[in-house]
Structures are given as structure tokens and as C-alpha cells.
C-alpha positions in Angstrom: -0.1 0.3 0.4 1.2 3.5 -1.1 1.5 5.8 2.1 0.3 9.4 0.9 -0.4 10.9 4.0 0.6 14.6 2.6 -1.9 14.3 -0.4 -3.2 17.8 -1.0 -0.7 19.9 1.0 1.5 22.7 -1.4 5.1 23.5 -0.5 7.5 25.5 -2.0 11.1 24.8 -1.9 13.8 27.5 -2.4 16.7 25.3 -2.2 20.0 24.1 -3.9 22.3 21.4 -3.7 21.2 18.9 -0.5 19.6 20.0 2.6 16.1 21.5 1.4 16.1 19.8 -1.9 16.2 16.7 0.3 13.9 17.8 2.4 11.0 18.6 0.4 12.0 15.2 -1.9 10.9 13.3 1.7 7.9 15.2 1.5 7.0 14.6 -2.0 7.2 10.9 -1.4 4.9 11.7 1.1 2.3 13.0 -1.4 2.6 16.8 -1.0 2.6 18.7 -4.0 6.8 20.9 -4.4 7.1 23.5 -5.9 10.3 24.3 -6.5 11.1 28.0 -7.2 13.9 28.2 -8.9 16.0 31.8 -10.1 16.2 32.0 -14.0 19.6 30.4 -13.5 18.5 27.3 -11.9 19.5 25.1 -8.7 23.6 24.6 -9.0 22.9 21.1 -9.4 21.4 21.4 -12.8 25.0 22.2 -14.1 27.3 20.2 -11.6 28.2 17.2 -14.5 29.2 18.3 -18.2 27.1 20.8 -17.5 24.3 19.0 -17.0 22.1 17.8 -14.4 24.0 15.5 -11.6 23.1 12.5 -9.2 22.4 14.8 -6.5 19.6 16.9 -8.9 17.9 13.6 -9.9 17.6 11.5 -7.1 16.3 14.0 -4.5 14.1 16.7 -7.7 12.0 14.4 -9.0 8.1 14.1 -8.9 8.6 18.2 -8.3 7.1 20.9 -10.4 9.6 23.9 -11.5 8.7 27.8 -11.4 11.6 29.9 -12.6 11.5 33.4 -10.9 13.4 36.1 -10.6 13.2 37.1 -6.7 15.5 40.5 -7.4 12.7 41.4 -10.0 9.8 43.4 -8.6 7.0 42.0 -10.9 8.8 38.7 -10.4 8.6 38.9 -6.8 5.2 40.2 -6.3 4.2 37.2 -8.2 6.0 34.6 -6.1 4.3 36.1 -2.8 0.8 35.4 -4.6 2.1 31.6 -4.9 3.7 32.0 -1.0 -0.1 33.0 -0.2 -1.3 29.4 -1.7 1.1 27.0 0.2 1.0 25.4 3.5 4.8 25.0 3.6 7.5 27.0 3.0 11.8 25.6 3.0 14.8 27.2 1.9 18.0 27.0 2.5 19.3 30.0 1.7 22.1 32.2 3.5 19.9 34.4 5.7 21.8 37.0 4.5 20.3 36.6 1.5 17.1 35.3 2.5 16.6 38.9 3.7 17.9 40.5 0.6 15.4 38.7 -1.8 12.5 39.0 0.5 12.0 35.7 1.8 12.6 35.9 5.6 10.1 34.3 8.1 8.4 38.2 8.6 8.2 39.1 4.8 5.8 35.6 4.3 4.0 35.9 7.2 2.8 39.3 6.2 1.6 37.0 3.2 0.8 34.2 4.6 0.1 33.9 8.2 -0.6 30.0 8.4 2.5 29.6 6.5 4.9 27.0 8.1 8.0 28.3 7.4 11.4 26.0 7.6 14.9 27.7 7.5 17.5 25.0 6.9 20.8 27.3 7.8 24.4 27.0 8.7 24.1 28.0 12.5 21.1 28.2 14.5 20.3 31.3 17.1 24.1 32.4 18.6 27.3 34.3 17.8 27.3 32.5 14.9 24.1 32.9 13.8 24.7 35.1 10.4 27.7 32.7 9.4 27.7 30.7 6.6 28.6 26.7 6.9 28.4 23.5 4.3 28.6 20.0 5.1 32.1 19.5 6.1 32.2 22.7 8.0 29.6 21.3 10.4 31.8 18.0 10.4 34.9 20.2 11.1 33.1 22.0 13.9 31.1 19.4 16.0 34.3 16.5 15.7 33.9 14.3 12.9 36.4 15.7 10.6 39.4 15.1 13.5 38.9 10.9 13.2 38.6 10.4 9.2 41.9 11.6 8.1 43.3 10.9 5.1 47.2 11.3 5.1 47.6 13.0 8.0 44.9 15.7 7.1 41.5 15.8 8.4 38.8 15.6 5.4 35.1 15.2 5.0 33.5 11.7 5.2 32.4 12.5 1.4 28.2 12.2 1.0 26.5 15.1 2.5 25.0 13.1 5.2 25.0 16.4 7.8 22.9 18.2 4.8 20.6 15.2 4.8 20.4 14.7 8.7 19.1 18.3 8.9 16.6 18.1 5.7 15.0 14.9 7.5 15.3 17.0 11.2 13.1 19.8 9.2 10.6 17.5 8.2 10.4 16.3 11.5 9.6 19.6 12.8 7.1 20.0 10.0 4.7 17.0 10.9 5.3 17.7 14.0 3.6 20.9 13.5 1.0 19.4 11.0 -0.4 17.9 13.8 -0.6 20.6 16.3 -4.4 22.0 16.2 -2.9 25.2 16.2 0.3 27.2 16.1 1.6 30.5 17.8 4.0 32.5 15.1 7.0 31.3 16.7 6.2 27.6 16.3 5.5 28.0 12.9 9.5 29.7 12.4 11.4 26.7 12.2 14.9 26.8 11.8 17.4 23.8 11.4 21.3 25.1 11.6 23.7 22.7 10.1 25.9 23.0 13.0 23.0 21.9 15.8 22.6 19.0 13.5 26.5 18.0 13.6 26.0 18.6 17.4 22.8 16.5 17.8 24.1 13.4 15.3 27.9 13.6 17.0 25.3 13.2 20.9 26.6 9.9 21.6 30.7 10.1 20.7 30.5 13.6 22.6 29.3 12.1 25.2 31.5 9.3 25.0 34.9 11.7 25.5 33.5 13.2 28.9 33.0 9.7 30.2 36.3 8.8 29.4 37.6 12.4 30.6 35.5 12.0 34.0 36.5 8.0 34.1 40.3 8.3 33.1 41.3 11.8 33.7 42.0 12.2 30.3 40.0 12.7 27.0 40.3 9.2 25.0 38.8 8.9 21.6 38.4 5.8 19.4 38.7 6.2 15.8 35.2 4.1 15.0 33.5 1.1 16.0 36.2 -1.0 13.9 38.7 -0.1 15.2 37.8 0.0 18.8 35.9 -3.8 18.8 38.3 -6.5 17.0 36.9 -8.7 14.2 34.4 -5.6 13.4 35.6 -4.6 9.9 36.1 -5.3 6.4 38.0 -8.3 5.4 39.5 -9.8 2.4 38.3 -12.9 0.8 40.9 -15.0 -1.6 38.7 -13.8 -3.9 39.3 -10.3 -3.7 36.2 -9.4 -2.8 35.4 -7.4 0.7 33.2 -8.6 3.7 32.3 -6.8 6.5 31.8 -8.1 9.5 29.2 -7.5 12.5 31.4 -9.0 15.7 30.2 -6.4 18.5 29.5 -9.2 21.4 31.3 -11.8 23.1 28.4 -14.1 21.6 29.2 -13.0 18.1 32.5 -13.9 18.5 31.9 -17.3 19.7 29.7 -17.8 16.2 32.3 -16.8 14.2 35.3 -18.5 15.6 33.0 -21.7 15.3 31.6 -20.5 12.0 34.9 -20.6 10.6 36.2 -22.9 13.1 38.7 -20.5 14.3 41.1 -22.0 16.6 41.3 -18.9 19.1 37.6 -19.5 19.8 38.8 -22.3 22.0 41.3 -19.6 23.9 40.1 -18.6 27.3 42.3 -15.1 26.7 40.3 -14.0 24.2 36.4 -14.9 25.5 35.8 -11.5 26.6 35.7 -8.5 24.4 38.0 -6.1 26.9 40.8 -9.2 26.7 39.9 -9.4 22.7 40.6 -5.6 22.8 44.4 -5.8 24.8 45.0 -8.7 22.1 43.7 -6.0 19.3 46.4 -7.2 16.7 46.3 -10.6 17.2 42.8 -10.7 16.8 42.6 -9.4 14.1 45.7 -10.8 12.3 43.3 -14.1 13.3 39.7 -12.7 11.3 42.1 -11.5 8.7 43.4 -14.7 8.1 40.2 -17.1 8.3 38.2 -14.8 6.1 41.2 -15.3 3.8 41.0 -18.4 3.5 37.7 -18.7 1.6 36.0 -17.5 -1.8 33.5 -14.9 -0.7 30.6 -17.2 -2.0 32.2 -19.9 0.4 32.6 -17.3 3.8 29.0 -15.9 2.9 27.3 -19.4 3.6 29.1 -20.5 6.4 28.8 -16.7 8.6 25.1 -17.1 7.7 24.7 -20.9 8.6 25.9 -19.5 12.0 24.0 -16.8 12.7 26.6 -14.3 11.5 25.6 -10.5 10.7 27.7 -9.6 7.5 27.4 -8.1 4.2 29.9 -7.6 1.1 31.3 -4.4 0.5 29.9 -2.9 -2.7 30.4 -0.2 -5.3 27.8 2.2 -5.7 27.2 0.9 -9.7 26.6 -2.6 -8.0 24.1 -1.9 -5.2 20.7 -1.9 -6.4 21.8 -5.1 -7.9 21.6 -7.1 -4.8 18.0 -8.7 -4.4 17.1 -7.1 -1.3 16.6 -3.7 -3.2 15.3 -4.7 -5.7 12.1 -5.8 -3.9 8.5 -4.4 -4.2 8.5 -0.8 -3.2 12.1 0.0 -2.8 13.0 1.7 -6.2 11.0 4.0 -8.2 11.7 4.4 -11.8 11.3 7.1 -14.8 13.1 7.7 -17.9 14.3 11.5 -18.3 16.2 13.0 -20.7 16.5 9.4 -23.0 18.3 7.6 -19.7 16.3 5.3 -17.4 17.2 5.3 -13.4 16.0 3.9 -10.5 16.1 5.7 -7.4 15.4 4.9 -4.0 11.9 5.2 -2.6 11.0 6.5 1.0 11.6 3.3 3.4 8.4 1.4 4.6 6.6 1.0 1.5 5.5 -2.0 -0.3 4.8 -0.3 -3.5 5.9 2.8 -5.4 3.7 5.6 -6.6 4.5 6.1 -10.5 7.5 8.4 -10.6 7.7 11.1 -12.7 11.4 12.7 -13.9 13.1 16.3 -12.0 11.3 18.6 -14.0 13.3 21.0 -16.6 13.9 24.4 -15.3 10.7 26.8 -15.8 8.6 23.7 -17.0 5.5 25.0 -15.0 6.5 27.9 -14.6 2.9 28.8 -17.5 0.8 26.7 -15.6 1.4 28.0 -12.4 0.9 31.7 -13.2 -2.6 30.8 -15.1 -3.7 28.8 -12.2 -3.0 31.9 -9.7 -4.7 34.0 -12.4 -2.4 35.6 -14.5 -4.0 36.1 -17.7 -2.7 35.6 -20.9 -0.9 39.8 -21.1 -0.1 39.4 -17.5 1.7 36.1 -18.5 3.9 37.1 -21.6 4.5 40.9 -19.8 6.6 38.8 -16.9 8.4 36.4 -19.8 9.2 39.4 -21.9 10.4 41.3 -18.5 12.3 38.2 -17.9 10.7 38.6 -14.4 10.2 34.7 -14.6 11.3 32.0 -17.2 9.4 29.1 -19.0 11.7 25.5 -20.1 14.2 25.5 -22.7 15.1 22.7 -24.8 18.6 24.2 -24.4 19.0 25.0 -21.2 21.7 22.5 -18.6 22.1 19.7 -21.6 25.2 17.4 -20.8 28.2 17.7 -22.8 28.2 15.2 -25.3 30.8 11.7 -24.4 34.1 11.5 -26.7 34.4 8.1 -27.1 37.8 6.2 -27.6 37.5 3.9 -30.8 
């Protein structure tokens, strides 16, 4: 059964890159009508791959409508305010100064639509850095994540923009909780989610852990991650050069592993407890590497599964959607976009997927939306001529052709 609880709700997005588009992507999958309000130059992610849309744009902007409005134009801003008056929710991730300059601050939009739920995903929440800029890696750096992810001696970002996505998901949670309330004060309608505060919350376990170690040991002590603190918990290479990630967290897991792979270390009482295995980490790691390395992937997978162990193959991106688990009904939404076929993950918990629409071209719904707002043909034409709004063009954001070697 497809769950579409937000059917009939209108959500406006003034977003770019990840955080706001990811939030509205979730709301769209829950049934909301999402209108992506873009400048005439389009969302940045429309032009990141050979001059055309990136994976970010394709994954998080399908099933949306697009209206292109120049918010620096008085007529464009007036048209936007008319649209905002019809919305239930607005989400944006503009810098605070840009929001004020474009006339899309909470105060601006509350004057247009007093019932609007307004969500601003920004670098920092209230505090001395409220107007500072922050991106996903800035949030990682400032909340401790980057210090534990060092490559070649240099603190480095994780790669995927998880803090942006967490912030978008937190925004959705706050919006849905606001929708559940029978009445809202103006303060409750104004939702602010900081990437920095998101990073703090996500790092809560580690921040509490370092406080605990400091008070227990009299000094701060950090672990580099679960696989470094628990021997046998991590990735190990099979004889046919594939990687298995083992879930060995407890003493019971250790017993199952040693039994499944007939490891002699399972009979050693000195390795029976996790605390003892940590003290002999190098020995345990060497034993697990040798045990996994003695088998081809399919053989070791059979033994681990039969032994009740948690494990998975470490998959490259191009193979992830080949997995039988990923192919089950309700997991992937399919659509065609510009002569290519895509499968994108559906919101978790569905048993089937709604028919998928591709991402909109820039301004592909501009005229349709203006007409629905009551702008007659001559008014629409004037807005287009003044470039206060823009409609889709076949020449916008095309991928540059790839030269293939003979």
C-alpha cells in the first residue's frame, strides 16, 4: 500500500544543492505537491556534471514542479508572494543575508500568509554565529567528525553530505510535528534547523563518550570508530579479492564467528571477553584476516549465514541496486529522464511505489502555475518578456557529449 498522507498539501522549495531539496524530496514522497522555486539560472545541481544535472538533482528533485522566478525583480517577487499565499509550507536553505535581500525571510512571508509553516535550513541556529555561513564539511569540522576522519595526515570530509541530509530530515520532522498541532503560534510556525546544531545532535553519542572517558580516566580518549575499538568488527578481504564487513560486537558474536569459520582462537579463554580481545587487538585482527582470507566470498558468506553472523559484502555504487534486497517491491522508483532510465530509492517502509515523474526542467511549470494563480495571458507574457519569470528551454543545462575512444 502506498502511504501518501500529505496529498493536498502544497510545499514551496527555494533550495539548492542538498539540504532543502532533500527535505522536500521526502515530503513529495509522502504525497505533497512540491513546487521548486528557482532563479532563472536554476538550481546549482542542474549544471554539475558536464554542464547538465548531477545525481543529486536527479535523485532528490523528481516528482516536483519547477517555476523560475527572478526574486530580485519587483514583478517576479510579487508573483512569488501570490504563490506563497497558496502554500502550506515553505522550505529554503539560503544564507540568512540572501533570504533578507530576496524578501523571503519569515517576517516577509508571514505578512503574505499567516498560516504558512516556514522552515529555514541554515548554517547555524541562534547564537553568536547565526549569520555565519556553513556547509556540510564545515559542520563535520566543527562538531568533531572530521578530526576522526584523517586521510594522509589531513582531516578530511566524509564524502557524502550526510549532515545536509540529516538537517533536511530534521526539518521534515519539525514540519510534520507542526502539522499535527491544532493551532500554532507565529514562533511555532518559524522553524530553523542549523547544520551545526544538526552535527552536534548526530555527534551526541561521541560527545558523551569523550566526557565519560575524561571523567573516568582523567583525560580525553577517543576511538577512531567502532571497527577500531572492537577487534573483528570491520572489513576483511576474501581469497577472491572481495570484501566482507563483519558485525562482531559482542562476546556471543565472537563465539559464532570462531565456530562458523573453525577458528582455533575460539578455544582460547584469554579471548573469550571483549575487554581481553581489545588488549590483544593485533592478534585478533590477524586471526580474523586469515580466517576470512582462506575462503572465496560465496563460501565464507554461506558459513557466516549458517552461523547466524551479521555481515555484508562491501559493494561499489554500481552494484548496490543489483542486490535482491534492493529489487523488492516498494524499494525503487523508476522514471525516464532525457533518454536515460533511472531507479531511485523510495521512502523507506513502502510496499509499492507510486508512478514516478522525472525531475522538472527549469521553469517547465512556470506558465501553468501563473495561470492557476490568476495571471491572464497578457500578464504572463509581460512577466516573460521582462524576464521576471522564465519558462523551460530545450537548450538549458544539456550534458556535453562524451568522446569515446575507438
